[in-house]
Structure formats: C-alpha cells, structure tokens
N, C-alpha and C positions, 0 to 999 in steps of 0.2 A: 453524689447519688444519696448519700446518708443525710446531708442537708436537706435536699429536695424533699425526702419523706418527711423529716422533721417539720418543715415548714408546712406541709400539707395535713399533718397531724396536729398542728399547732402547739407544737411544743417549743419551749423557751430553750435556746442554747446559743452558745457562742459560736460565731460564724467560723472560726478557726478549727474547732473541734480538736482540741489537744488528744493525742494517741492515748493518753491515760483516762480520759473519760469514760466513766461507767456507762455501760448501756441500761443498766437496771438501777434500782436503789437511788441513791443520791445523785447520780450522774443525769443521764437523759430521762430517767423513770419510765423507761418502756415496760409495759405490761406484757403479758404472753400472747395477746391478740396482736399488738403492735409489732412485738418481735416477728410473728409470723407473717404479718404484711411487709415488713421490712424485707425478710427472706425473701418473699415472693417477686418483690421488686427488683432484688438483686439479681435473682434467678432469671427473670425477664430479661434483663439488660445484660448479663454477663454469662449466661448459661449455666452457672452454678453459684452455690452460695454456701458460706462458712457454717450456716445454721444445720444444713442437712447434709454436709460433706461426709457424715459419720465418725468425725473426729469429735474433740472437746467442742462444746458450745462456747462462741467468742463471748467475752465478758466485758471487753472494752472497743472504743473505736479502733484503736491501734491493731487489735488482734483480727478485726474484719479487714483492715487495709493490709495487714501482713499476709493474710490468706491468699488475697489478689496479687500482692506482689510475688509471694512464692509461685503463683500459678502461671504467672507472666514469665517467670525464668525457667521454668520447668518444660 
C-alpha cells in the first residue's frame, strides 16, 4: 500500500522499502500533505491508520507496518 502511494506521488523509493526507511527527511521525503494523503489511503483500505490512532506519529516504514501487525494480532 505504501509503495502504491509513493508511485502515485512520483516519489523515488526502493521497492523493498526497508523497515528503517524514514517517512520524512532523508528517507521517503514525505511532506505534511503527503503524510495526510497516505493516512487517508491507509484508513480507506484498512479502516484505521497509525497517523490518527492517537499514539505517536510513525517515523519509519517499519512503524507503519508494526501498527498493522499489532492490530492483526489484537
């Protein structure tokens, strides 16, 4: 899902998206609007998203994936 978003946003990325890849700064270089768009896309697809779950904002691809892994086992 993140790869689909990045392709649509025309962002360069490693297709493997290592878990320690930063969402911002020197990683995927998302700005606040792109983070909001990704949040909305994830919410539409999965019914929830780590950006608005009320916890700490995710900083890496791995943190986004961990959010959904934890939700799947809960």
